RODO-2510 file (C-alpha; in nm, 4 decimals, decimal comma):
residues 237
     n   res          X          Y          Z
     1     x     3,5852     0,5680    -1,1109
     2     x     3,7046     0,2146    -1,0395
     3     x     4,0526     0,1141    -1,1459
     4     x     4,1096    -0,2167    -1,3380
     5     x     4,2378    -0,3958    -1,0278
     6     x     3,9203    -0,3157    -0,8316
     7     x     3,7062    -0,4282    -1,1267
     8     x     3,8885    -0,7609    -1,1521
     9     x     3,8598    -0,8152    -0,7770
    10     x     3,4852    -0,7461    -0,7876
    11     x     3,4306    -0,9934    -1,0748
    12     x     3,6388    -1,2558    -0,8931
    13     x     3,4376    -1,2073    -0,5716
    14     x     3,1088    -1,2440    -0,7618
    15     x     3,2282    -1,5699    -0,9203
    16     x     3,3308    -1,7054    -0,5793
    17     x     2,9911    -1,6174    -0,4301
    18     x     2,8089    -1,7927    -0,7174
    19     x     3,0291    -2,0988    -0,6664
    20     x     2,9419    -2,1044    -0,2948
    21     x     2,5696    -2,0979    -0,3802
    22     x     2,6102    -2,3864    -0,6275
    23     x     2,8029    -2,5973    -0,3751
    24     x     2,5388    -2,5342    -0,1076
    25     x     2,2602    -2,6303    -0,3476
    26     x     2,4047    -2,9599    -0,4723
    27     x     2,3133    -3,1718    -0,1634
    28     x     1,9444    -3,0889    -0,2130
    29     x     1,9301    -3,2349    -0,5626
    30     x     1,9175    -3,5876    -0,4197
    31     x     1,7503    -3,5563    -0,0808
    32     x     1,4332    -3,3851    -0,2016
    33     x     1,2225    -3,6989    -0,1638
    34     x     0,9579    -3,5961     0,0871
    35     x     0,6026    -3,7179     0,0537
    36     x     0,4439    -3,3732     0,0266
    37     x     0,5446    -3,0167    -0,0577
    38     x     0,4272    -2,6831     0,0764
    39     x     0,4685    -2,3143    -0,0009
    40     x     0,5083    -2,0871     0,3025
    41     x     0,5569    -1,7236     0,3961
    42     x     0,7395    -1,5529     0,6840
    43     x     0,7421    -1,1842     0,7789
    44     x     0,9289    -1,0422     1,0745
    45     x     1,0667    -0,7433     1,2605
    46     x     1,3779    -0,7388     1,4794
    47     x     1,4901    -0,4669     1,7213
    48     x     1,8460    -0,4770     1,8567
    49     x     2,0114    -0,2686     2,1286
    50     x     2,3884    -0,2434     2,1781
    51     x     2,4708    -0,1774     2,5418
    52     x     2,8447    -0,1910     2,4787
    53     x     3,0897    -0,3045     2,2119
    54     x     3,0659    -0,6565     2,3517
    55     x     2,7100    -0,6956     2,4826
    56     x     2,3776    -0,6546     2,3025
    57     x     2,0170    -0,7695     2,3305
    58     x     1,7390    -0,8069     2,0764
    59     x     1,3762    -0,9064     2,0367
    60     x     1,2209    -1,0500     1,7221
    61     x     0,8564    -1,0858     1,6177
    62     x     0,7559    -1,3100     1,3265
    63     x     0,4390    -1,4279     1,1508
    64     x     0,4297    -1,7529     0,9535
    65     x     0,1778    -1,8896     0,7024
    66     x     0,1738    -2,2409     0,5549
    67     x    -0,0467    -2,4892     0,3657
    68     x     0,0254    -2,2993     0,0416
    69     x    -0,0462    -1,9668     0,2162
    70     x    -0,4059    -2,0668     0,3007
    71     x    -0,3530    -2,0991     0,6774
    72     x    -0,2017    -1,8943     0,9550
    73     x     0,0598    -2,1209     1,1125
    74     x     0,2586    -1,9479     1,3874
    75     x     0,3458    -1,6213     1,5495
    76     x     0,6549    -1,6029     1,7665
    77     x     0,8401    -1,3655     1,9924
    78     x     1,2086    -1,4335     2,0559
    79     x     1,4204    -1,2240     2,2939
    80     x     1,7948    -1,2915     2,2959
    81     x     2,1233    -1,1692     2,4423
    82     x     2,4779    -1,2092     2,3125
    83     x     2,8294    -1,1359     2,4342
    84     x     3,1401    -1,1021     2,2203
    85     x     3,4049    -1,3083     2,4000
    86     x     3,6756    -1,2316     2,1442
    87     x     3,6696    -1,0614     1,8040
    88     x     3,5594    -1,3721     1,6069
    89     x     3,3632    -1,5512     1,8835
    90     x     3,0233    -1,4638     2,0319
    91     x     2,8152    -1,6563     2,2860
    92     x     2,4483    -1,6033     2,3546
    93     x     2,1112    -1,7293     2,4699
    94     x     1,7584    -1,6938     2,3348
    95     x     1,4057    -1,7835     2,4380
    96     x     1,1154    -1,8424     2,1984
    97     x     0,7466    -1,7970     2,2827
    98     x     0,5209    -1,9356     2,0117
    99     x     0,1478    -1,9297     1,9361
   100     x     0,0611    -2,2077     1,6879
   101     x    -0,2467    -2,3194     1,4958
   102     x    -0,2808    -2,6717     1,3502
   103     x    -0,4831    -2,7931     1,0505
   104     x    -0,7912    -2,8326     1,2704
   105     x    -0,7603    -2,4679     1,3843
   106     x    -0,6635    -2,5735     1,7358
   107     x    -0,4390    -2,3296     1,9187
   108     x    -0,1377    -2,4245     2,1302
   109     x     0,1323    -2,2282     2,3111
   110     x     0,4937    -2,3416     2,3194
   111     x     0,8278    -2,2158     2,4386
   112     x     1,1899    -2,3210     2,4229
   113     x     1,5318    -2,2007     2,5234
   114     x     1,8647    -2,2158     2,3445
   115     x     2,2336    -2,1475     2,3990
   116     x     2,4589    -2,0733     2,1027
   117     x     2,8152    -2,0103     1,9890
   118     x     2,8827    -1,8034     1,6780
   119     x     3,2116    -1,7623     1,4927
   120     x     3,2558    -1,4874     1,2317
   121     x     3,5554    -1,4310     1,0077
   122     x     3,6002    -1,1957     0,7135
   123     x     3,8042    -1,2753     0,4023
   124     x     3,8117    -0,9924     0,1528
   125     x     3,4535    -0,9136     0,0498
   126     x     3,3120    -1,2193     0,2306
   127     x     3,1900    -1,2630     0,5876
   128     x     3,1747    -1,6288     0,6920
   129     x     2,9597    -1,7211     0,9913
   130     x     2,9517    -2,0547     1,1704
   131     x     2,6888    -2,1105     1,4401
   132     x     2,6058    -2,4049     1,6626
   133     x     2,3181    -2,4054     1,9115
   134     x     2,1615    -2,6400     2,1649
   135     x     1,7890    -2,5835     2,2057
   136     x     1,5523    -2,7452     2,4563
   137     x     1,1756    -2,7668     2,4162
   138     x     1,0054    -2,8154     2,0798
   139     x     1,1388    -2,8219     1,7248
   140     x     0,9828    -2,6949     1,4024
   141     x     0,8771    -3,0285     1,2557
   142     x     0,5139    -3,1222     1,2062
   143     x     0,3501    -3,3250     1,4860
   144     x     0,6681    -3,3504     1,6912
   145     x     0,5378    -3,2377     2,0296
   146     x     0,3279    -3,5454     2,1039
   147     x     0,3149    -3,6610     2,4671
   148     x     0,4818    -3,3336     2,5667
   149     x     0,8190    -3,4776     2,4710
   150     x     1,0840    -3,2103     2,5285
   151     x     1,3466    -3,2287     2,2595
   152     x     1,7144    -3,1473     2,2695
   153     x     1,8183    -3,0264     1,9250
   154     x     2,1630    -2,9363     1,7997
   155     x     2,1374    -2,6781     1,5184
   156     x     2,4429    -2,6140     1,3037
   157     x     2,4667    -2,3539     1,0293
   158     x     2,7219    -2,2075     0,7920
   159     x     2,6484    -1,8837     0,6075
   160     x     2,8356    -1,6328     0,3938
   161     x     2,7590    -1,2666     0,3221
   162     x     2,9004    -1,0984     0,0140
   163     x     2,9757    -0,7298     0,0651
   164     x     2,8981    -0,6121    -0,2858
   165     x     3,1520    -0,3430    -0,3670
   166     x     2,9979     0,0054    -0,3681
   167     x     2,6438    -0,1191    -0,3039
   168     x     2,4000    -0,1210    -0,0126
   169     x     2,2938    -0,4707    -0,1178
   170     x     2,4466    -0,7682     0,0661
   171     x     2,3643    -1,1066    -0,0926
   172     x     2,3888    -1,4073     0,1407
   173     x     2,3677    -1,7851     0,1350
   174     x     2,3511    -2,0415     0,4126
   175     x     2,3039    -2,4070     0,4994
   176     x     2,1671    -2,5484     0,8263
   177     x     2,0939    -2,8950     0,9623
   178     x     1,9178    -3,0183     1,2768
   179     x     2,0386    -3,3091     1,4924
   180     x     1,7799    -3,4556     1,7328
   181     x     2,0014    -3,5611     2,0237
   182     x     1,7471    -3,7321     2,2521
   183     x     1,5454    -3,9123     1,9868
   184     x     1,3978    -4,2329     2,1415
   185     x     1,5594    -4,4389     1,8637
   186     x     1,8965    -4,2669     1,8944
   187     x     2,0329    -3,9387     1,7656
   188     x     1,9309    -3,8543     1,4083
   189     x     1,9575    -3,5704     1,1586
   190     x     1,5987    -3,5014     1,0521
   191     x     1,5874    -3,1585     0,8898
   192     x     1,7994    -2,9280     0,6746
   193     x     1,7610    -2,5833     0,5221
   194     x     1,9180    -2,3953     0,2334
   195     x     1,8779    -2,0168     0,2477
   196     x     1,9459    -1,7611    -0,0256
   197     x     1,8681    -1,3917    -0,0137
   198     x     1,9848    -1,0368     0,0038
   199     x     1,9636    -0,7465     0,2460
   200     x     1,9437    -0,3758     0,1727
   201     x     2,0835    -0,1275     0,4222
   202     x     1,8932     0,2008     0,4424
   203     x     2,1321     0,3328     0,7082
   204     x     2,3751     0,2070     0,9729
   205     x     2,0763     0,1251     1,1926
   206     x     1,8064     0,0157     0,9477
   207     x     1,8004    -0,2869     0,7164
   208     x     1,5500    -0,4835     0,5054
   209     x     1,6033    -0,8376     0,3789
   210     x     1,4264    -1,0769     0,1439
   211     x     1,5087    -1,4457     0,1238
   212     x     1,4134    -1,7929     0,0034
   213     x     1,4467    -2,1101     0,2123
   214     x     1,4258    -2,4672     0,0889
   215     x     1,3418    -2,6832     0,3924
   216     x     1,3761    -3,0604     0,3735
   217     x     1,2469    -3,3035     0,6384
   218     x     1,3546    -3,6687     0,6576
   219     x     1,3843    -3,9613     0,9001
   220     x     1,0370    -3,8761     1,0354
   221     x     0,6777    -3,9752     0,9577
   222     x     0,5050    -3,7596     0,6924
   223     x     0,8049    -3,5484     0,5894
   224     x     0,7510    -3,2241     0,3999
   225     x     0,9536    -3,0250     0,1487
   226     x     0,8800    -2,6559     0,2059
   227     x     0,9522    -2,3630    -0,0218
   228     x     0,9583    -2,0564     0,2034
   229     x     0,9664    -1,6898     0,1037
   230     x     1,0479    -1,4414     0,3776
   231     x     1,0795    -1,0685     0,4423
   232     x     1,2344    -0,9073     0,7489
   233     x     1,3103    -0,5604     0,8793
   234     x     1,5676    -0,4895     1,1499
   235     x     1,6625    -0,1792     1,3432
   236     x     1,9655    -0,1351     1,5658
   237     x     1,9970     0,1285     1,8383
***
């Protein structure tokens, strides 16, 4: 049975988490001015192996559907490695292989590499994560690989997990933006994402998550607002 102090702390933590979600959502109330909108779906599986307390590797497989779920869009495989330099700081690298289909059913194969830094700090029931990555190759915007132009993108994200007291559920929220460093017209921010969801832990090794992403494109031709629903399963050895 919970004592009054634990109950008050739980209520306070829930209020803080709701406030974080509201603050993250506010910027999207004004920038949602894209020419078209789309509803999309993502499903994925991730397998992770810990070789030591500091070093681990993983591989992720994901399917994506767009055009209001009427078209298969992409399938991707992404292996990655990470190393915990110090308790809050992790460095890593990842490589993405992607099979993509356009509106004319033409198939293309793409790949890109990335290097990232991730900072994680816990405060009470909250885990805050800050990640910055430099990726080279393609980005996720529509019609952005013309003339085989290799892009250098800086991705920056802030997310928070709420460790719901006494529950296997872990709600989370996050915000991410993309900075195109080598844009021919100069560096620009051209995409942002708001992510809300929750994960459910079956065991220490097994976890399922469901989420919603609002993706906003801007400073490009034919921008799109995308409402994305996703489901993912992960297993850790």
